[in-house]
C-alpha positions as CSV (number, residue, x, y, z in Angstrom):
1,M,7.6,0.3,-42.2
2,G,5.8,0.1,-45.5
3,H,5.9,2.6,-48.4
4,A,2.9,4.5,-47.1
5,G,4.5,4.8,-43.6
6,M,7.8,5.9,-45.1
7,A,6.0,8.6,-47.2
8,A,4.0,9.8,-44.2
9,A,7.2,10.0,-42.1
10,A,9.0,12.0,-44.9
11,V,6.1,14.5,-45.1
12,R,6.0,14.9,-41.3
13,Y,9.7,15.6,-41.3
14,L,9.4,18.2,-44.1
15,Q,6.3,19.9,-42.7
16,G,6.9,19.5,-39.0
17,R,3.3,18.4,-38.3
18,P,1.4,15.1,-38.2
19,V,0.0,13.8,-41.5
20,E,-3.0,11.6,-42.0
21,A,-3.1,9.3,-45.1
22,L,-5.6,10.4,-47.6
23,P,-8.4,7.9,-48.5
24,R,-7.8,5.9,-51.6
25,P,-9.8,7.3,-54.5
26,E,-12.6,5.3,-56.0
27,L,-11.6,3.7,-59.3
28,R,-14.3,3.9,-61.9
29,C,-15.0,4.6,-65.5
30,V,-16.0,8.1,-66.7
31,R,-19.7,8.3,-67.3
32,D,-21.1,9.8,-70.6
33,D,-22.5,12.9,-68.7
34,E,-19.0,13.6,-67.3
35,R,-17.2,13.8,-70.7
36,A,-15.7,17.1,-71.7
37,P,-17.1,18.5,-75.0
38,L,-13.9,17.8,-77.0
39,D,-13.7,16.6,-80.5
40,Q,-11.7,13.3,-80.7
41,G,-10.0,14.4,-83.9
42,D,-8.8,17.6,-82.3
43,F,-7.7,15.7,-79.2
44,R,-5.6,13.3,-81.4
45,R,-4.2,16.2,-83.5
46,V,-3.1,18.3,-80.6
47,L,-1.6,15.4,-78.6
48,G,0.1,14.1,-81.7
49,N,2.5,16.9,-81.3
50,F,4.1,15.1,-78.4
51,A,6.6,12.7,-79.9
52,T,6.7,9.2,-78.2
53,G,9.0,6.2,-78.4
54,V,7.5,3.0,-79.8
55,T,7.5,-0.4,-78.1
56,V,6.1,-3.8,-78.6
57,V,4.7,-5.4,-75.4
58,T,4.8,-9.2,-75.5
59,A,3.8,-12.1,-73.3
60,P,4.4,-15.9,-73.5
61,A,1.8,-18.3,-74.6
62,T,-0.6,-19.4,-71.8
63,T,-2.1,-22.4,-73.6
64,A,-0.9,-25.0,-76.1
65,D,-3.5,-23.7,-78.7
66,E,-2.2,-20.1,-78.7
67,G,1.2,-18.7,-79.5
68,P,2.7,-15.7,-77.7
69,A,0.9,-12.4,-77.5
70,G,2.0,-9.0,-78.4
71,F,0.9,-5.5,-79.5
72,A,2.5,-2.2,-80.6
73,C,2.4,0.4,-77.8
74,Q,3.5,4.0,-77.7
75,S,2.0,4.7,-74.3
76,F,4.8,3.4,-72.2
77,T,6.7,5.1,-69.4
78,S,9.1,4.4,-66.5
79,L,7.2,4.9,-63.2
80,S,9.3,4.2,-60.1
81,L,12.9,3.5,-59.3
82,D,12.2,1.9,-55.9
83,P,10.6,-0.4,-56.4
84,P,11.5,-0.6,-60.1
85,L,8.1,-0.1,-61.9
86,V,7.1,0.7,-65.5
87,A,3.7,1.3,-66.9
88,F,1.9,1.0,-70.3
89,M,-1.6,1.9,-71.4
90,V,-3.8,-0.4,-73.4
91,G,-7.3,0.1,-74.9
92,R,-10.1,-1.7,-73.1
93,T,-11.2,-3.2,-76.4
94,S,-7.8,-4.8,-77.1
95,T,-8.0,-8.5,-77.9
96,T,-4.4,-9.0,-77.0
97,W,-4.6,-7.5,-73.4
98,P,-6.6,-10.4,-72.0
99,R,-3.9,-12.9,-73.1
100,I,-1.2,-10.7,-71.4
101,A,-3.3,-10.5,-68.3
102,R,-3.7,-14.3,-68.2
103,A,0.0,-14.7,-68.5
104,G,0.6,-12.3,-65.6
105,V,4.0,-11.2,-67.1
106,F,5.2,-9.2,-70.1
107,C,8.3,-7.9,-71.8
108,V,8.5,-4.3,-73.2
109,N,10.6,-4.3,-76.4
110,V,11.9,-0.7,-77.2
111,L,12.0,-0.5,-81.0
112,S,14.9,1.0,-83.0
113,A,14.6,3.5,-85.8
114,H,14.7,0.7,-88.5
115,Q,11.8,-1.3,-87.0
116,G,8.8,0.6,-88.4
117,D,7.6,-2.5,-90.3
118,L,7.9,-4.6,-87.2
119,C,5.7,-2.1,-85.4
120,R,3.1,-2.1,-88.1
121,A,3.0,-5.9,-88.0
122,F,2.2,-5.8,-84.2
123,A,-0.3,-3.0,-84.7
124,V,-2.8,-5.2,-86.7
125,S,-5.5,-7.2,-85.0
126,G,-6.1,-10.9,-85.4
127,A,-3.0,-11.9,-87.4
128,D,-0.1,-14.2,-86.2
129,K,2.1,-11.3,-85.4
130,F,5.2,-13.5,-84.6
131,T,5.4,-15.2,-88.0
132,G,9.0,-14.6,-89.3
133,V,9.9,-12.5,-86.2
134,P,13.1,-13.7,-84.5
135,Y,12.9,-13.6,-80.7
136,D,14.2,-15.5,-77.6
137,P,12.6,-15.8,-74.2
138,A,13.2,-13.0,-71.7
139,P,15.1,-14.4,-68.7
140,A,12.5,-13.9,-65.9
141,S,9.1,-14.3,-67.6
142,G,9.8,-16.2,-70.8
143,S,8.0,-13.4,-72.8
144,P,9.3,-12.9,-76.3
145,R,12.3,-10.6,-76.4
146,L,12.4,-9.4,-80.0
147,A,15.7,-9.3,-81.9
148,G,17.2,-6.0,-83.0
149,T,15.5,-3.8,-80.4
150,L,17.3,-1.1,-78.4
151,A,16.2,-2.4,-75.0
152,W,14.0,-4.8,-73.2
153,I,12.2,-4.7,-69.9
154,D,11.0,-8.0,-68.4
155,C,8.1,-7.6,-65.9
156,T,5.4,-9.1,-63.7
157,I,2.0,-7.4,-63.7
158,H,2.0,-5.4,-60.4
159,A,-1.3,-3.5,-60.7
160,V,-4.0,-2.5,-63.2
161,H,-6.0,0.8,-63.0
162,T,-8.8,2.2,-65.0
163,G,-8.2,5.2,-67.2
164,G,-11.2,6.2,-69.3
165,D,-11.3,3.9,-72.4
166,H,-7.8,2.5,-71.5
167,L,-6.3,0.5,-68.7
168,I,-3.1,1.6,-67.0
169,V,-0.9,-1.5,-66.5
170,V,1.9,-1.2,-63.9
171,G,4.7,-3.8,-64.2
172,R,7.4,-4.7,-61.7
173,V,10.7,-5.0,-63.5
174,N,12.5,-8.3,-62.9
175,A,15.2,-8.1,-65.6
176,L,16.2,-5.6,-68.3
177,G,18.9,-5.0,-70.8
178,A,20.0,-2.7,-73.7
179,A,21.7,-3.2,-77.0
180,E,25.4,-2.2,-77.3
181,G,26.0,1.0,-79.3
182,D,24.3,4.2,-80.1
183,G,21.2,3.1,-82.0
184,A,18.4,5.6,-82.6
185,P,14.8,4.9,-81.3
186,L,11.7,4.6,-83.4
187,L,9.7,7.7,-82.7
188,F,6.0,8.5,-83.5
189,H,5.0,12.1,-84.1
190,R,1.9,13.6,-85.8
191,G,0.6,10.3,-86.9
192,R,3.8,8.9,-88.5
193,F,7.2,7.5,-87.7
194,V,10.1,10.0,-87.6
C-alpha cells in the first residue's frame, strides 16, 4: 500500500466512511491579475518579524569547468519524518539553482552564530564562493559540507514545486549529522543577524 493508500485508510478509520482521493492541484505561476495589492516593502517588513535560522545549500561540481555550487538560504524547513524530507525555497532568478538542479543532490549546512561572514560570502552572486572556505564532501552526495557548522543534511532532490517567484525544493535526506556541544545558531531577524 502506497502513502496515498495509507492516508486514505487512516481517514476512513477516523471518520468511519469511505474517502475518495482529491485531484492533484494544477501547479502554475500566479498571473499579474491575481496578485494581491500588497506593497513588497510592507511584506518584507512584516514578515521580517519572524526570525529564521540561516543555512548554506551546497552541491558538488557537475563539470570540470565549474567548482561546487552554493547559496545562502534562510527559507529552509524540515518537512516529513517518514520518509525523511526537508525543503528549501529558492528564487526563480537564482543563477546557482540550475547548477544544484543539474547535480540532483545538495547538502544543507546549518550555520552557527559566528558564521555571519560566511553567510554574506554565499549571498553574493557571481563570485567564487568557496575560495578559502574549508569543507569536505558529504558522505552520500559529495556536496560540500562546510567546516564549523552546527549541522548538515545530505539530500537527493525529491521534488520541485512552483511557489510564486520561488521554487519549493523538496529533498530526501540520505545522511545527516550535528556538531558536538551547545553551539548557538545564526539567526536572521528584521533584516540583520541576531
